[in-house]
C-alpha positions as CSV (number, residue, x, y, z in Angstrom):
1,X,72.4,136.5,98.8
2,X,75.0,139.2,98.2
3,X,77.4,136.7,96.7
4,X,74.7,135.6,94.2
5,X,73.7,139.1,93.2
6,X,77.3,140.3,92.8
7,X,78.2,137.2,90.8
8,X,75.3,137.6,88.6
9,X,75.7,141.4,88.6
10,X,72.1,141.9,89.8
11,X,71.0,144.3,92.6
12,X,73.1,146.7,94.5
13,X,75.0,145.6,97.6
14,X,75.1,147.6,100.8
15,X,77.5,150.5,100.2
16,X,80.8,150.4,102.1
17,X,80.6,153.4,104.3
18,X,82.8,154.6,107.1
19,X,80.1,153.4,109.5
20,X,80.2,149.9,108.0
21,X,84.0,149.9,108.2
22,X,83.9,150.9,111.9
23,X,81.3,148.3,112.6
24,X,83.4,145.6,111.0
25,X,86.4,146.7,113.0
26,X,84.4,146.5,116.2
27,X,83.2,143.0,115.3
28,X,86.7,141.9,114.6
29,X,87.9,143.2,118.0
30,X,85.0,142.0,120.2
31,X,84.1,138.8,118.5
32,X,80.9,138.1,120.5
33,X,80.1,135.2,118.1
34,X,82.3,132.8,116.3
35,X,80.7,133.9,113.0
36,X,81.7,137.5,113.5
37,X,85.2,136.9,112.1
38,X,83.8,135.3,109.0
39,X,81.3,138.2,108.5
40,X,84.2,140.7,108.6
41,X,86.1,138.8,106.0
42,X,83.0,138.4,103.8
43,X,82.3,142.1,104.0
44,X,85.9,142.8,103.0
45,X,85.8,140.6,99.9
46,X,82.3,142.0,99.0
47,X,83.8,145.5,99.1
48,X,86.4,144.4,96.5
49,X,83.8,142.7,94.4
50,X,81.6,145.8,94.5
51,X,84.5,148.0,93.2
52,X,84.9,145.5,90.3
53,X,81.1,145.6,89.6
54,X,81.2,149.4,89.6
55,X,84.1,149.4,87.1
56,X,82.2,146.9,84.9
57,X,79.1,149.1,85.0
58,X,81.2,152.2,84.2
59,X,80.6,153.9,87.5
60,X,84.2,153.7,88.9
61,X,86.1,156.9,88.7
62,X,89.2,158.2,90.3
63,X,89.1,161.3,92.5
64,X,90.1,163.5,89.5
65,X,86.9,162.2,87.7
66,X,89.1,160.5,85.1
67,X,88.7,156.7,84.6
68,X,91.6,154.7,86.0
69,X,93.3,152.8,83.1
70,X,92.0,149.3,82.9
71,X,95.4,147.7,83.2
72,X,96.2,149.6,86.4
73,X,92.8,148.9,87.8
74,X,93.2,145.1,87.2
75,X,96.7,145.0,88.6
76,X,95.9,147.0,91.7
77,X,92.7,145.0,92.4
78,X,94.7,141.8,92.0
79,X,97.2,143.1,94.6
80,X,94.2,143.9,96.8
81,X,92.9,140.3,96.4
82,X,96.3,138.8,97.1
83,X,96.6,141.0,100.2
84,X,93.2,139.9,101.3
85,X,94.1,136.2,100.9
86,X,97.5,136.6,102.7
87,X,95.9,138.5,105.6
88,X,93.2,136.0,106.3
89,X,93.5,134.9,109.9
90,X,95.0,131.4,110.0
91,X,92.0,129.8,111.7
92,X,89.8,131.0,108.8
93,X,92.2,129.4,106.3
94,X,91.8,126.0,107.9
95,X,89.1,123.5,107.0
96,X,87.2,124.0,110.2
97,X,83.5,123.6,110.5
98,X,81.1,126.2,111.8
99,X,77.7,125.3,113.0
100,X,75.0,127.9,112.4
101,X,71.8,127.1,114.3
102,X,68.6,129.0,113.5
103,X,65.0,127.9,114.3
104,X,65.9,124.3,114.9
105,X,67.6,124.0,111.5
106,X,71.2,123.1,111.7
107,X,73.4,124.1,108.7
108,X,77.0,123.1,108.7
109,X,79.2,124.8,106.2
110,X,82.9,125.2,105.9
111,X,84.3,128.6,106.7
112,X,87.0,128.1,104.1
113,X,84.3,127.3,101.4
114,X,82.3,130.4,102.1
115,X,85.3,132.7,101.8
116,X,86.7,130.7,98.8
117,X,83.4,131.0,96.9
118,X,83.5,134.8,97.3
119,X,87.2,135.0,96.5
120,X,87.0,133.0,93.3
121,X,83.8,134.7,92.1
122,X,85.5,138.1,92.7
123,X,88.7,137.0,90.8
124,X,86.6,135.8,87.8
125,X,84.7,139.1,87.8
126,X,88.0,141.0,87.8
127,X,89.4,139.4,84.7
128,X,86.0,139.2,83.0
129,X,86.1,143.0,82.6
130,X,88.6,142.6,79.6
131,X,85.8,140.8,77.6
132,X,83.8,144.1,77.5
133,X,86.7,146.5,76.9
134,X,88.0,147.5,73.5
135,X,91.8,147.3,73.0
136,X,93.9,149.0,70.3
137,X,97.5,148.2,69.3
138,X,99.7,145.1,69.7
139,X,100.8,146.0,73.2
140,X,97.2,146.4,74.5
141,X,96.1,143.2,72.6
142,X,99.0,141.3,74.3
143,X,97.8,142.6,77.7
144,X,94.2,141.6,76.8
145,X,95.3,138.1,75.9
146,X,97.2,137.8,79.2
147,X,94.1,139.0,81.1
148,X,91.8,136.6,79.2
149,X,94.2,133.8,80.1
150,X,94.1,134.8,83.7
151,X,90.3,134.7,83.5
152,X,90.4,131.2,82.0
153,X,92.7,130.1,84.9
154,X,90.3,131.7,87.4
155,X,87.3,129.9,85.9
156,X,89.2,126.6,85.7
157,X,90.2,127.0,89.4
158,X,86.6,127.8,90.3
159,X,85.3,124.6,88.6
160,X,88.1,122.4,89.9
161,X,87.4,123.6,93.4
162,X,83.7,123.3,93.3
163,X,83.6,119.9,91.6
164,X,86.1,118.4,94.0
165,X,84.6,115.5,95.9
166,X,85.5,117.0,99.3
167,X,84.0,120.5,98.5
168,X,81.2,121.1,101.1
169,X,77.8,121.4,99.5
170,X,74.9,122.5,101.6
171,X,71.3,121.5,100.8
172,X,68.0,123.0,102.0
173,X,65.9,120.8,104.1
């Protein structure tokens, strides 16, 4: 549900507090359930998505109460996304299947697909910001054009991935 609300910019996700961070760290260490590792990664990508959503809504400010310049925000968030992707545990990067059983309903979904959906939606949201921001001057317009192209590539990747014949699609029973 959080992925849908963040993607559609509706609702407010659970705030990323020190307690949530500590809970995720404990889940990563103890791993009582196979799905705990996935949950930790999904919370991490959701945290990045939330910072983008806050910036889009105009509620993201630096500690000095001055807005971080858009170019710097996008570049630093892209680095954060790249770091997230590089630091994914190798077993979560593979096309393994995870069975989730709840009340006699079996739903098999790909771990990679779940994380990939969040990652791609977050990347689109990052570059989508430039469509709502005014730019002045040739240098800023060139930067805007570059960011719009990055947005186009992110959307193209999203549709290419999600329309691939081997992309796992779950259906309700």
